[in-house]
N, C-alpha and C positions, 0 to 999 in steps of 0.2 A: 237802936239808932241814936246818933249823937244829937245834942241839943244846941248845936251851933246856930248862930243867928241867921246866917244866909247860906243858901245852897245855890251854886252856880254850875250850870252844865255847859260844856265846851266841846264843839265838834272839831274835826280835823286833827286828830291825834296821831296821824301818820308822821314819819320822820325819815323819809328817804334822804340820804345825804345830798343827792344832786337836786332834789326838789321837795324840801320838807313842807309839810302843812303848817299853818300858823298856830294850830291849837295848843301844842305843847308850849310854845313861847308865850301865848296868852295866859296859860295856866301859871307859868313861872312868874309872870308879871303880877298876877293876883296873889300868889304866895309871898312875893316880895312885899306887897302892900299890906297883906292881912295875916300872914303866917298861918297858924292853925285855927284862927278865929272864923274861918269859913269852911264850908264843905265844897269840894270840887268833884263834879261827876264828869268823867271823860266819856265822850261819845265817838265811836269810830265806825267805819264801814268794812274793815278787813280785820280778821282775827290776828294778823301779823302787825297791826299798828302798834308800835312799841310803847307809845305814850300811854296806852290803856293800862299798862302793867307797872307803871312807876308809882310805888306806894307813897313816896314823899311828895308826889304831885296830886294824884287822884285818890279820893276816898272810896270811890266805886267807879265802875266802868261798864259800858253797855255797847252792844253792836246795834246799828241802825240798818234798815233796809236801804239798798241803793236807790238814789232818786229816780232811776229809770223804772223801778218797780211800781211806782205810783204814790200819789200823795195820801190816799186813804190808808194805805199800809203804813206810811210814815206816821200819820196821825194816830193810828191804833197803837203803834209801838211807843210813841211819846206818851200816850195815855197810860200804858202799862208802867213805863218808867216813872211817870209822875206819881202814880199810886204808891210806889215804893219809896221814892226819894224826895217828894215835895219840893221840886225845883222852883226857885224864885226868879232867876234870870237865866236865859239861854243865850249863848254867844255863838252863832253860826260862823264858821271860819273858812268855808270853801265856796268858790264861785258857783260850782255846779248845783249846789243845794239851796242857794239863796232864794231862787224863784219859788221853790216849793215852800220854804219857811215863810216867805212873804205872803203867799196865798193862804197859808194856814195861820196867819198871825191872830185873826179873830178867835179861832178855835183854841189856840194856845193860851190866849189871854183869858178865855173862859175857864181854862183849866188852872189858872193861877200862874202861868208862865209869862214873864215879861221879856220882850225882845226889843232892842233899839236897832231896827234894820230899815233899809229903804223900802218903799212900796213898789208895786209891780211896774208902775209908770217910770219911776226913777231908774229901776234896774234896766228897763227897756231902753231908755234914752242914753245910758252909758254903755250899752252893748257895743262890741267892736264893730259891728256892721252899721252902727249909727254914729260912731264917734266922730267921723268927719263933719257931720252936720252940727253936732254939739260944739266942736272946736270952732267952727266958723261963726256960730252964734255968739260965742264967748270971745271972739277976736284972737284966737290962738291958732298958730300954724299946725298943720297936720300932714304927714307924708301921704302922697297919693296911694290909695288903697283900692283894690278891686276884689269883688267876690267872684269866685270861680267854682265850677262844678265838674271840671274835666282837666286832666293833666295835659291835654293837648295845648293848653295855653302856653306852657313853658317852652314848647318847640316852635312857636310862631310869634311870641310876644315881641321879638325884636322889630317886627314890622310896625308895631305901635309905639316904638321908642323905649321899650323896656330893656334894661341892661342888667347883666349879672355883676356882682351878687345882688340878690333880693331876699326879702323875708317872707316866709310862709307861716301862716298863723291859723290856729283853731279858734272857734268862737268862744270857748271857755279857757282852754289852756294850750300851751305849746307855741313856741315861736322859734323858728330855725332859720339861720342864714344859709342860703344855698348858692352854689357857684356854677352849676351846670344844669342843663335840662333833665338829665337822667337823675341827678341827685334831687332836684326839685320834685320830680315825678314820684320818687320813692317817699320823700317826706310828705307830699300831698296825700298819698294813699294811706300812710300811717296815721296822719292827723284825721282824715276823713273816717277811718275805721274807729278811732277813739272818740271823736266828738261830733261826727256827722257833717252835713253840708249846710251852708256853703263853707268852703275854705277861703281864707283871705290871703291875698298876695300884696305886699307893700314894698315900695321903693326903699332901698337901703340908703341910710344916711350916715356918713362918717361923723363920729363925735363920741361923747361919753354920757352915760345915763345918770340922771339925778332923780330921786324919788322923794315924795312927801307923804306922810301919813298923819291923819288927824281924825277928830270927831266932828260930824255935822250935827248941829242942834235942831235942824228942821226949819230954821228961819233964814238960812243962807250963810250963817256964821260958821267958822272953823275953830275948834277948841284944841289947844295943845299941839299945834302943828310942829312936827319933827321932820327934818330933812336930812338926807344922806346922799353921799356919792359912792357908787360901787367902786371898790378897789380890785377885787378879784371875783370871778364868776365861775359857776359850774358849767358843764357842757350844755345845760339847758338854759343858761343865762341867768341863773339865780345867784343872789349875792352870797359869796363864800366869805368875803371880807368887805366891810364898808365903814365909812367914817361920817359922823354927823357934821353938817355944814349949816350955814345960814345963807339963803339965796333969795333975795327980794323978788326977782323975776319969777322964780318958781312959786313962791308964796302968793304973789299977785295972781298968777295964772290959776292956781288951785282955788283961791278965793272966788275968782270969777266963775269957775266951773261949779263950785258948791252953791253959789248964788243962783245960777241958772237952773240947777237941779233941785234947789231947796233940800239939800241932802240931809238924811237922817242916819246917824250911826257911823261906824268906822268906814274909812276909805283910804285908798292908796292911789296917788297920782304919779304916774311914771312919765317922765319927759326926757327928751334927748337934747343936749346942748351941742349943736354942730360946730364944725371947725371955724365957722365965722361968728360964733357967739350967739347964734339964733336958737330959740327954743321951739321944739316941736312936741306935741302931745303924742304919746305912744299908747297908753292904756289908763283906764280908771278901774281899779279893782274895788268891789263893794264889801271889803272886809279888811281886817288887819293883815299886814304882811308878815311873812315868816321872820323878818328881822325886828319885830316889834319890841323884843326884850332890850335891844339897844336903846330905844326911846326911853324905856323905864329907867335904865341905868344912867342915861344922860339927863334925867330929871323930869321927864314928862311921862308918867305912868298912865297911858291912854286906856288900857283895859280896866284899870281901877276907876278911871274917870267915867268910862262907859257904864260900869255897874252902878256908880253913884247917880248918874243921869237916869238910868233905868228905874232906880228906886225913888225918883222924884227930887233928888238933890241937885245942887249946882256946883259941879266940880271946879276946883281952883287948881288949874294945871300950870305949873311954872314953865318958864321958857327953858328949853333944853340947852345944854352946853354944847357948843361946837367942838370938834377935835376929839370926840370920843370914838374909839375904833372897836369894831366887832370882828372877831375871827371865829368862824364856825368850826365845829369839830364833831366827829362821830364817836359815839360811846355805846358799848354793848350793854344790853339789858338781859340779865339772867333770871329766869323764873322757874318755879316748880312745874313739872309737866301737868300736874293736876290742875293748876291754875289755867294753863293754856286749854286744857280739855274742857274746863268749865265755860270758858269763853266760846270755844268752838261749838259746844253742844247746847249750852243754855243761853249764849249771847250776853252773859253778864259775869261780873267779877267784883267782889268786895274785899277790902283788906280785912284781915282777921280781927282787928280791933274795931271795925266799923260794921261788921255783919249784924243784921237784925235777927 
């Protein structure tokens, strides 16, 4: 086992081109800041998560049980991994797992694992089904949103003043613009099958999306705020290309939300600037976004700041430079079949130079 000073575990090592997890980008940020002076443990939920096999990124990698399996199974798995790896800091990167990790934060701390993540109440208050209330309390506009449990809504909604197109959303992931009742019904069933009920329907607003990511210090302050405007998106609306900006209205809105929530840890605030120049809140994500590497290259390495904060330090994050552009690309990962078999059978993989 290596004697490196710090071991950091990172979840979300999936890398689907149309909807990548943030974990690989977070790991790249930490490599940018620390090189080989840290150990990175990749954690994934699927044996095909490519980030698990990138030896220049991860020193070791493990599979976790899906959140739906139960928190005790997750805790038992973390205990096994901790016995082997002695993790100092864990960075959860996926929305669907945050509640479980938050509930297990005391047990993880007892094992010696530090996490800077929101508590259960903060996670609840930024849920999509409560976002309208939060936006109103912070003085921020929010598109009219309804919770539905039946696709019948899409065939009768015109009676209540709803018009196509509209947006159909899941509680955790997925947001699709739909144009007809049949299309909406199909999307509704797909989202419900993946993420359960209720499904959300939101009025469509013409405009362009601007996002902000930062660290909440738990006192209402935001550290290292980095903002971007999407230039090109995937079919799922994820940024394929984006450029850093500075937007005072976006920053003011994000600070108001962080203050209301007393946010701890990473967050991403997604807002829409409509054609009249008005801002509307779309989502608050309780983790780093998949475009987080852009923030690091622009001068604000938020994952490095998070680790410093988790270790009791006071990160000094510089103001990011506007006008830095990211263009995402897909790259093949080639591994030995025995490596894949080790992950599939044993749920773990270590690089040859790091095996104990």
